[in-house]
Structures are given as structure tokens and as C-alpha cells.
C-alpha positions in Angstrom: -13.8 12.9 48.8 -12.1 9.6 49.5 -10.4 7.9 46.5 -9.9 4.2 47.0 -7.2 4.1 44.3 -5.8 5.9 41.3 -5.3 4.6 37.8 -2.5 5.9 35.6 -2.5 5.2 31.9 0.5 5.9 29.7 0.7 5.5 25.9 3.5 6.0 23.5 3.6 5.6 19.7 5.9 6.3 16.9 5.9 5.6 13.2 8.2 6.0 10.2 7.1 5.8 6.6 9.2 5.7 3.5 7.4 5.7 0.1 8.5 6.1 -3.5 6.9 5.8 -6.9 7.9 6.0 -10.5 5.9 6.5 -13.8 6.9 6.2 -17.4 4.8 6.9 -20.5 5.5 6.6 -24.2 3.6 7.2 -27.3 4.5 4.8 -30.1 2.3 6.5 -32.7 -1.1 8.2 -32.9 -2.9 4.8 -32.4 -0.7 3.3 -29.7 0.7 4.5 -26.4 1.6 2.7 -23.1 2.6 3.6 -19.6 4.0 1.8 -16.6 4.3 2.7 -12.9 5.6 1.3 -9.6 5.1 2.1 -5.9 7.0 0.9 -2.9 5.9 1.7 0.7 7.7 0.9 4.0 6.1 1.6 7.4 7.6 0.8 10.8 5.6 1.5 14.0 6.3 1.1 17.7 4.0 1.2 20.7 4.5 1.4 24.5 2.1 1.7 27.4 0.8 0.8 30.8 -2.3 0.9 33.0 -1.4 0.8 36.6 -3.6 1.0 39.8 -2.0 2.5 42.8 -2.5 4.5 46.0 -1.2 7.7 44.4 -1.2 9.2 40.8 1.7 8.0 38.6 2.5 5.1 40.9 4.8 2.3 40.0 3.1 -1.2 39.9 2.8 -2.7 43.4 1.3 -6.0 44.2 0.5 -5.0 47.8 -0.7 -1.4 47.7 -3.3 -0.7 50.4 -6.3 0.3 48.4 -6.3 -2.4 45.9 -9.5 -4.2 45.0 -10.9 -6.9 42.8 -11.4 -5.7 39.3 -8.4 -3.4 39.2 -7.4 -5.0 35.8 -4.3 -3.3 34.2 -1.1 -4.0 32.5 2.5 -2.7 32.3 5.6 -3.1 30.2 3.8 -3.0 26.9 6.2 -3.2 24.0 4.8 -3.5 20.5 6.1 -3.1 17.0 4.7 -3.5 13.5 6.0 -3.4 9.9 4.2 -3.1 6.6 5.8 -3.6 3.2 3.9 -2.9 0.0 5.0 -3.1 -3.6 2.7 -2.3 -6.6 3.4 -2.3 -10.3 1.1 -1.7 -13.3 1.2 -1.6 -17.0 -1.4 0.1 -19.2 -1.9 0.3 -23.0 -4.1 2.6 -25.1 -4.7 1.2 -28.6 -6.9 2.2 -31.5 -7.0 -0.7 -33.9 -9.6 0.8 -36.2 -11.5 4.1 -36.4 -14.0 4.6 -33.5 -12.7 1.7 -31.4 -10.4 2.1 -28.5 -9.0 -0.8 -26.5 -7.3 -0.3 -23.1 -5.8 -3.4 -21.5 -4.1 -3.2 -18.1 -2.1 -5.4 -15.7 -1.4 -4.8 -12.0 0.6 -6.7 -9.5 0.6 -6.1 -5.7 2.5 -7.6 -2.9 1.6 -6.8 0.7 3.4 -8.1 3.8 2.7 -7.2 7.5 4.3 -8.3 10.7 3.5 -7.4 14.3 4.6 -8.4 17.8 3.9 -7.4 21.3 4.8 -8.2 24.9 3.1 -7.1 28.1 2.1 -8.2 31.6 -1.6 -8.3 32.7 -2.4 -7.5 36.3 -5.4 -8.2 38.5 -6.2 -8.9 42.2 -8.4 -11.8 43.2 -9.7 -13.7 46.3 -10.5 -12.5 49.7 -6.9 -11.6 50.3 -6.7 -9.6 47.0 -3.7 -11.6 45.9 -1.9 -10.1 42.9 -2.3 -12.0 39.7 0.2 -11.3 36.9 0.4 -13.0 33.5 3.1 -12.1 31.0 1.8 -12.5 27.5 3.5 -12.4 24.1 1.9 -12.3 20.7 2.9 -12.1 17.1 1.3 -12.2 13.6 2.5 -12.4 10.0 0.4 -11.8 6.9 1.6 -12.0 3.3 -0.5 -11.4 0.2 0.1 -11.4 -3.6 -2.5 -10.3 -6.1 -2.6 -10.0 -9.9 -5.4 -8.0 -11.7 -6.1 -8.0 -15.4 -8.3 -5.2 -16.9 -9.7 -4.9 -20.4 -11.9 -2.0 -21.6 -13.3 -1.4 -25.1 -15.0 1.8 -26.2 -17.0 2.5 -29.3 -17.1 6.2 -30.4 -18.8 6.1 -33.8 -21.6 8.5 -32.9 -20.8 11.8 -31.0 -24.1 11.6 -29.1 -23.8 8.0 -28.1 -21.1 6.4 -26.0 -20.7 2.6 -25.6 -18.2 0.8 -23.6 -17.6 -2.6 -22.0 -15.1 -3.6 -19.3 -13.9 -6.8 -17.7 -11.8 -7.0 -14.6 -10.3 -10.3 -13.3 -8.2 -10.6 -10.2 -6.7 -13.6 -8.3 -4.7 -13.5 -5.1 -3.2 -15.8 -2.6 -1.6 -15.4 0.8 -1.2 -16.7 4.3 -1.6 -15.6 7.9 0.0 -16.8 11.1 -1.3 -15.7 14.6 0.3 -16.7 17.9 -0.3 -15.6 21.5 1.1 -17.3 24.6 1.4 -16.9 28.3 5.0 -16.9 29.7 7.2 -18.2 31.1 5.7 -21.7 30.3 4.8 -20.6 26.7 1.2 -21.8 27.2 -0.6 -21.2 23.9 -3.7 -19.0 23.9 -3.9 -18.6 20.1 -1.9 -20.6 17.6 -3.2 -20.4 14.0 -1.7 -20.8 10.6 -3.9 -20.5 7.5 -3.6 -20.1 3.7 -6.3 -18.4 1.6 -7.0 -17.8 -2.0 -9.3 -15.2 -3.6 -10.7 -14.8 -7.1 -12.8 -11.9 -8.4 -14.6 -11.1 -11.7 -16.4 -8.0 -12.8 -18.2 -7.2 -16.1 -19.8 -3.9 -16.9 -21.6 -2.6 -20.0 -22.4 1.2 -20.3 -24.5 3.2 -22.7 -24.8 7.0 -22.5 -27.0 9.0 -24.9 -26.9 12.8 -25.1 -30.4 13.5 -26.3 -30.0 17.3 -26.3 -28.1 19.9 -24.2 -29.1 19.3 -20.6 -30.6 15.9 -21.1 -28.5 12.6 -21.0 -29.8 9.1 -20.7 -27.6 6.3 -19.4 -27.9 2.5 -18.7 -25.5 0.1 -17.1 -25.3 -3.7 -16.6 -22.9 -4.8 -13.8 -22.0 -8.3 -12.8 -19.7 -9.2 -9.9 -18.4 -12.5 -8.6 -16.1 -13.1 -5.6 -14.8 -16.5 -4.5 -12.6 -17.2 -1.5 -11.1 -20.5 -0.3 -9.5 -21.0 3.2 -7.3 -23.8 4.4 -6.4 -23.9 8.1 -3.2 -25.7 8.5 -3.1 -25.2 12.3 -5.6 -24.0 14.8 -5.6 -24.7 18.5 -9.2 -23.4 19.1 -11.9 -25.9 19.3 -14.3 -26.2 16.3 -17.0 -28.0 18.4 -20.5 -26.5 18.0 -20.4 -25.6 21.7 -17.1 -23.8 21.4 -17.1 -20.0 22.1 -14.4 -19.4 19.6 -14.6 -21.3 16.3 -13.3 -18.5 14.0 -11.6 -18.7 11.6 -11.2 -22.4 10.9 -14.9 -23.3 10.5 -14.9 -21.1 7.4 -13.9 -23.2 4.3 -15.0 -21.1 1.4 -17.5 -18.4 0.4 -18.9 -17.2 -2.9 -20.7 -14.0 -3.6 -22.3 -13.2 -7.0 -24.3 -10.1 -7.9 -25.8 -8.7 -11.0 -27.7 -5.5 -11.4 -28.9 -3.0 -14.1 
């Protein structure tokens, strides 16, 4: 069997994760107790790789190897890295103001930040003479997000056979993302985007559970959810014309989703 060419793919990846958490709980009296917690996570990852066509297995890249053909699309010199930083804190309270009523408010804050970058050289062969085409590309992205969530739950426990509770959750967050990709050495931009976004969510639930007799329980729930998001593209080099093949994401301004079910 005659092989026109060989393709050799190499991949390398490594990651380091450091995470820690803490929790504290205190009971003030039989009707009041509270707790607090925190979490910190740090992840660093690296990536290397290549995809090279050659006349022999495990060949180094050659622009003139004898068996090259159009469509031998590969790359070499891939160097990539990524980082994730996450910080979460929460505060919860259990309170019984009167008999048979339990109130549980909660508060949570989360910060998430990611960064990634990469550099590689694309390869191909074109034309009747199968001339080597090489494009060195570089890309980077940054994303930062902050979110606060408030939670309130009320339970009514007057009757042992009947459980009633209501819960409201409200969250709001904001962040931004930057995406850049360019062809070197002229730094020709392929992707150049900078956008801010804001998200608000609401959820309301009402539950009723009735234990009719051992082995038979009836339950009912009402659930309403609302999500709203706003986007503001500060910079985007892709065309937003109707005939453009790549209008995402700047053509999105806002969206709203509401849902209620029983």
C-alpha cells in the first residue's frame, strides 16, 4: 500500500487546581441560628500541540516535502494557557419568630474571572505548485462576572399532616467579556470584541404537601420564573449587516424569559 503522506498529531495538557473552603455556624438561642461560608478556587491550565503532514511518521514541519497535497491543513507550535479564579461567600439565617413559623433568609456573593490565551501557526498547501501557506495566529479572551443572590423562605408547620412553604429568590449580576484574535506579524484582526452584560433573575415558589394517610401524600406547587439579560457591545469588528455570515454577538441587545407553571 502506497501512502501519499503521514499525519502526526501531538497533544499535551496540564492543570493545577487549588481550592479551599471555610464554614462557621452559631446558635444564638433555640429560635435563632446562623451560618456563613466561603469558597476560593484557583485553576491554571496549559496546552501544547501540533498536527503536521510529512513524508514519514513523526516528521518535523517541511514546506517542501515531496508528497504534500492541497487540503493538508495542520498547525504547529500551539502554546495555550488558561486561568480561572472563583470566590463565593454566603450567609444563612434560621429564625422562628412565633410558633409554627420558620423564616430562612440567605445571601450569596460570587465572583468569577477567567483568562485564556493561545499562539499557533496554521499550515496548508495551495495552487498548482502546492505552495506552502503559513499563518501565525494569536488569540486571547478575558471574562469577569459578579453576582449577588438573595433568598427568602417561609415555612408554616401548624399541622403535622400539612406542610406549607413559600420561597423567593432574586439574583442580579454584571460582567464583561473581551475576545481578540489576530494574524501575525501584521496584527491583522480576525476577532476584536468587547462587551458588557447584565442579568437579573427572579423565582417564586409556593408548595403544599398533605399527608392523607401512611403511603398516600398529595402535593401541589406553583412556580414562576423570570430572567432578563441586557448586552452592550462596546467594540465588535464583525459586520452586523443582514448579509453578514457572522453577526453574533452584537446583534443581541436584550432578552427576557418568563415562565409560570403549576
